[in-house]
C-alpha positions as CSV (number, residue, x, y, z in Angstrom):
1,M,134.1,93.5,86.6
2,N,131.0,95.5,87.1
3,S,129.3,98.6,85.7
4,E,129.4,100.0,89.3
5,Y,133.2,100.6,88.9
6,V,133.6,104.0,90.6
7,L,136.7,105.5,88.9
8,G,137.1,107.2,85.6
9,V,137.9,105.3,82.3
10,G,139.6,106.4,79.1
11,N,140.7,110.0,79.1
12,D,138.9,110.5,82.4
13,G,141.1,108.0,84.2
14,A,144.4,108.3,82.2
15,E,146.3,110.6,84.5
16,R,145.4,108.6,87.6
17,L,146.6,105.4,85.9
18,E,149.9,107.1,85.1
19,S,150.2,107.8,88.8
20,V,149.3,104.1,89.6
21,Q,152.1,103.0,87.2
22,L,154.5,105.4,88.9
23,L,153.6,104.0,92.3
24,Y,153.5,100.3,91.5
25,G,155.0,99.7,88.0
26,N,158.5,98.7,89.1
27,E,157.1,96.3,91.7
28,S,154.7,94.8,89.1
29,K,157.5,94.2,86.7
30,L,159.6,92.5,89.5
31,V,156.8,90.1,90.5
32,L,156.1,89.2,86.9
33,Q,159.8,88.4,86.3
34,K,159.9,86.3,89.5
35,S,156.8,84.4,88.4
36,G,158.5,83.1,85.2
37,L,157.5,85.6,82.5
38,K,159.7,84.9,79.4
39,I,160.0,85.4,75.7
40,G,157.5,83.7,73.5
41,M,154.7,83.5,76.1
42,T,151.1,84.4,75.5
43,V,150.1,86.8,78.3
44,L,146.6,87.9,79.2
45,D,146.7,91.4,80.7
46,A,143.3,91.3,82.4
47,G,141.8,94.8,83.2
48,C,144.5,96.4,81.0
49,G,143.3,99.9,81.5
50,T,145.2,102.3,79.3
51,G,147.8,99.7,78.5
52,L,150.8,100.9,80.5
53,M,151.7,97.4,81.7
54,T,150.6,95.9,78.3
55,Q,153.3,97.9,76.6
56,W,156.0,96.5,78.9
57,L,154.7,93.0,78.7
58,S,154.8,93.1,74.9
59,K,158.5,93.9,75.0
60,E,159.2,91.1,77.5
61,V,157.5,88.4,75.5
62,G,159.1,89.6,72.2
63,S,158.0,89.2,68.6
64,S,157.5,85.5,69.2
65,G,155.0,86.1,72.0
66,Q,151.8,88.0,72.3
67,V,149.8,90.0,74.8
68,I,146.0,90.0,75.0
69,A,144.9,93.3,76.4
70,L,141.5,92.7,78.0
71,D,139.1,95.2,79.5
72,N,135.3,95.5,79.8
73,S,135.5,99.2,78.9
74,Q,135.7,100.0,75.2
75,Q,137.1,103.4,76.2
76,Q,140.0,101.7,77.9
77,I,140.6,99.4,74.9
78,D,140.5,102.3,72.5
79,F,142.9,104.4,74.6
80,A,145.3,101.5,75.0
81,R,145.2,100.6,71.3
82,K,145.8,104.2,70.2
83,H,148.8,104.6,72.7
84,L,150.4,101.3,71.8
85,E,150.0,101.6,68.0
86,K,151.5,105.1,68.3
87,N,154.5,103.4,69.9
88,H,154.7,100.8,67.2
89,I,153.7,97.9,69.5
90,G,152.4,95.1,67.2
91,N,152.2,91.9,69.2
92,V,149.0,92.9,71.1
93,N,145.5,91.8,70.6
94,Y,142.7,93.9,72.0
95,V,139.6,92.4,73.5
96,C,136.6,94.2,75.1
97,K,135.0,91.6,77.3
98,N,134.0,91.1,80.9
99,V,136.6,89.0,82.6
100,D,133.8,86.9,84.2
101,E,132.8,85.8,80.7
102,L,136.1,84.3,79.6
103,S,135.5,80.9,78.1
104,Y,137.6,77.7,77.8
105,N,138.7,78.9,74.3
106,D,139.7,82.3,75.7
107,L,141.8,80.8,78.5
108,L,143.4,77.7,77.0
109,P,146.0,79.5,75.0
110,I,147.2,81.6,77.9
111,D,150.6,81.0,79.4
112,L,150.4,83.7,82.0
113,F,147.3,85.4,83.5
114,Y,148.1,88.8,84.9
115,A,145.8,91.2,86.7
116,R,146.5,94.3,88.9
117,L,143.7,95.9,90.8
118,L,141.1,93.8,89.0
119,L,139.6,91.4,91.6
120,V,139.0,94.3,94.0
121,H,136.4,95.7,91.5
122,N,134.8,92.3,90.9
123,K,131.6,91.2,92.7
124,N,132.4,87.5,92.5
125,P,136.2,87.0,92.4
126,A,135.9,83.3,93.4
127,L,134.0,82.7,90.2
128,L,136.9,84.0,88.1
129,L,139.5,82.1,90.1
130,N,137.6,78.9,89.7
131,N,137.3,79.6,85.9
132,I,141.0,80.0,85.7
133,K,141.5,76.7,87.6
134,N,139.0,74.8,85.4
135,N,139.9,76.2,81.9
136,C,143.5,77.2,81.8
137,K,146.0,74.6,80.8
138,K,148.1,72.9,83.5
139,N,151.1,75.1,84.8
140,T,149.7,78.3,83.5
141,I,151.2,81.1,85.6
142,F,149.0,83.5,87.4
143,V,150.0,86.8,89.0
144,F,147.5,88.9,91.0
145,E,148.1,92.3,92.7
146,E,145.4,93.5,95.0
147,P,145.2,96.4,97.5
148,I,144.7,96.9,101.2
149,T,143.6,100.5,100.7
150,S,143.0,101.5,104.3
151,E,146.7,101.0,105.0
152,S,147.7,104.0,102.8
153,D,149.6,106.6,104.8
154,C,150.6,110.2,104.9
155,H,153.7,111.6,106.8
156,P,153.5,113.8,108.6
157,Y,149.9,113.3,109.5
158,H,147.4,115.4,107.5
159,E,143.7,114.9,108.2
160,T,142.9,115.8,104.6
161,F,144.7,112.7,103.3
162,Y,142.8,110.4,105.6
163,K,139.5,112.1,104.8
164,H,139.9,111.4,101.1
165,L,140.8,107.7,102.0
166,E,137.7,107.4,104.2
167,L,135.5,108.8,101.5
168,Y,136.9,106.4,98.8
169,C,136.5,103.3,101.0
170,K,132.9,104.3,101.9
171,L,132.0,104.8,98.2
172,G,133.4,101.3,97.5
173,E,131.2,99.8,100.3
174,T,128.2,101.6,98.7
175,A,129.0,100.0,95.4
176,G,129.4,96.6,97.0
177,F,133.3,96.4,96.9
178,D,135.9,95.8,99.6
179,Y,138.9,98.0,98.9
180,D,140.9,96.0,101.4
181,F,140.4,93.0,99.2
182,G,144.1,92.1,99.3
183,K,143.6,90.6,102.8
184,K,141.3,87.9,101.3
185,L,143.4,87.2,98.2
186,P,145.6,84.3,99.4
187,T,142.7,82.4,101.0
188,L,140.5,82.7,97.9
189,I,143.3,81.6,95.6
190,A,144.1,78.6,97.7
191,S,140.4,77.7,98.0
192,A,140.1,77.7,94.2
193,G,142.8,75.0,94.1
194,L,145.5,77.2,92.5
195,K,149.1,76.6,93.7
196,I,150.6,79.6,95.3
197,Q,154.4,79.9,94.8
198,G,155.0,83.3,96.3
199,I,153.5,86.2,98.2
200,R,154.9,89.7,98.6
201,T,153.5,92.8,100.2
202,V,154.6,96.2,98.8
203,K,154.2,99.6,100.5
204,N,156.4,102.4,99.2
205,Y,156.5,106.1,100.1
206,F,156.8,108.9,97.6
207,S,157.5,112.7,97.8
208,S,157.2,113.5,94.1
209,Y,154.2,115.7,93.1
210,Q,153.2,113.3,90.3
211,A,153.0,110.3,92.6
212,K,151.2,112.2,95.3
213,L,148.6,113.5,92.8
214,I,146.8,110.1,93.0
215,A,144.8,111.2,96.1
216,Y,143.5,114.3,94.3
217,Q,142.9,112.4,91.0
218,R,141.0,109.7,92.8
219,T,138.8,112.3,94.6
220,R,138.2,114.2,91.4
221,E,137.1,111.1,89.5
222,C,134.7,110.1,92.3
223,A,133.4,113.6,93.0
224,K,130.0,113.2,91.4
225,K,129.4,109.9,93.1
226,Y,130.4,111.3,96.5
227,I,127.7,113.9,96.1
228,Q,125.1,111.5,94.6
229,H,125.5,109.2,97.6
230,N,125.4,112.1,100.2
231,L,128.9,111.2,101.5
232,I,130.0,114.8,101.5
233,D,128.6,118.2,100.5
234,E,129.8,120.1,97.4
235,H,131.5,122.9,99.3
236,T,133.5,120.6,101.6
237,L,134.4,118.5,98.6
238,E,135.8,121.5,96.8
239,D,137.9,122.4,99.8
240,L,139.1,118.8,100.1
241,Q,140.3,118.7,96.5
242,K,142.1,122.0,96.9
243,Q,143.9,120.8,100.1
244,L,144.9,117.5,98.4
245,L,146.5,119.5,95.6
246,E,148.4,121.6,98.2
247,L,149.6,118.4,99.9
248,A,150.8,116.9,96.6
249,N,152.8,120.1,96.1
250,N,154.3,120.0,99.6
251,Q,157.8,118.6,99.2
252,T,158.1,117.7,102.9
253,T,155.0,115.5,102.8
254,L,155.3,111.7,102.0
255,F,152.4,109.6,100.7
256,S,152.4,105.9,100.5
257,G,150.5,103.9,98.0
258,V,148.1,101.2,99.2
259,T,149.7,98.1,100.6
260,M,149.7,95.9,97.5
261,L,149.5,92.2,98.0
262,Q,151.2,90.3,95.2
263,V,150.5,86.6,94.8
264,W,151.8,84.3,92.0
265,G,151.8,80.6,91.2
266,L,150.6,77.9,88.9
267,V,147.3,76.5,87.8
């Protein structure tokens, strides 16, 4: 991960991450079950955010297993800990650490390495994949979910939606990230010597207000950076956010999430 992460963390990003879970949560659970997740495992939830998947993972591994909730943002860790402890989740350890700094001792106990929307925000994903290959024990399961952001859609066509998408992808490029990273994922995993067992692409459409809020939430969180990088003027940005809210509230409009590429396999 990198300090140039463009989205909000902690309270600033919590609502958007709830929308992310609504868009992708069921698909994430499905791929984890397909990969071999089971009771008693030690699972690393890398880039755990506010802990929404951590909570589900903790129930899946049961009291004989554990989840390590890892994030490089202390705000995310604090938010996740508060939420999970409030829900009486006790089999989770919280670690604030950059995923690039995981050592042999960090990785050896792991039975399943899980990450959603993590590598897309990483400047050197090949380094992390090689670290997993070299330091995880044999037959450790990995599950990665990464986006092809430009393939998000709105039906019927609304220029406002595609304007927000263009802005977000441009900001990513400015920060040095490729928000279509999912296209590269299988090749990078194979190059690291990890054994791919399955690949799925997921693209679902939603009409609910909560799911469609993600376009507005993403734009709101990035607003200051859009202005700082001269990607849009303040007045046009205000209009854009207003129009995204109206679109979210339009029951005849469908938004898709990004195309999510899911890859799982063994070390």
